[in-house]
C-alpha positions, 0 to 999 in steps of 0.5 A, spaced: 837 619 712 831 618 716 825 614 714 818 617 713 813 613 718 806 616 719 806 618 726 802 615 732 802 621 736 802 627 732 796 625 728 789 628 726 787 624 720 792 619 718 799 621 721 802 623 714 803 630 716 805 628 723 810 623 720 813 629 716 814 633 721 817 628 726 822 626 720 824 634 719 824 635 726 819 641 726 812 643 729 807 639 726 802 645 725 807 648 721 807 642 716 799 642 716 799 649 715 803 648 709 799 642 706 793 646 707 795 652 703 798 648 698 792 644 697 788 650 696 793 653 691 793 647 687 786 644 687 783 641 693 781 634 690 788 632 687 791 634 693 786 629 697 787 624 692 795 625 694 794 625 701 790 618 701 795 615 696 800 617 702 796 614 707 796 608 703 803 607 702 807 610 708 808 605 713 806 606 721 813 605 725 814 598 728 813 596 735 820 597 738 818 594 745 813 587 746 810 585 752 813 578 755 807 573 755 
């Protein structure tokens, strides 16, 4: 199973939706639309709190290449 990381490439706010899209191998726009629809259907404020918690918990991917000094 692939680990969830925030995306460095497909990000609008924090990269959480982009990271989910990369993990599931789907278009990030689809994930963002699902998030917006769920947020409007369940209540915007609780969903924003959940997104902020995900932003805090989900790590950024580690650098795989480092420059030699």
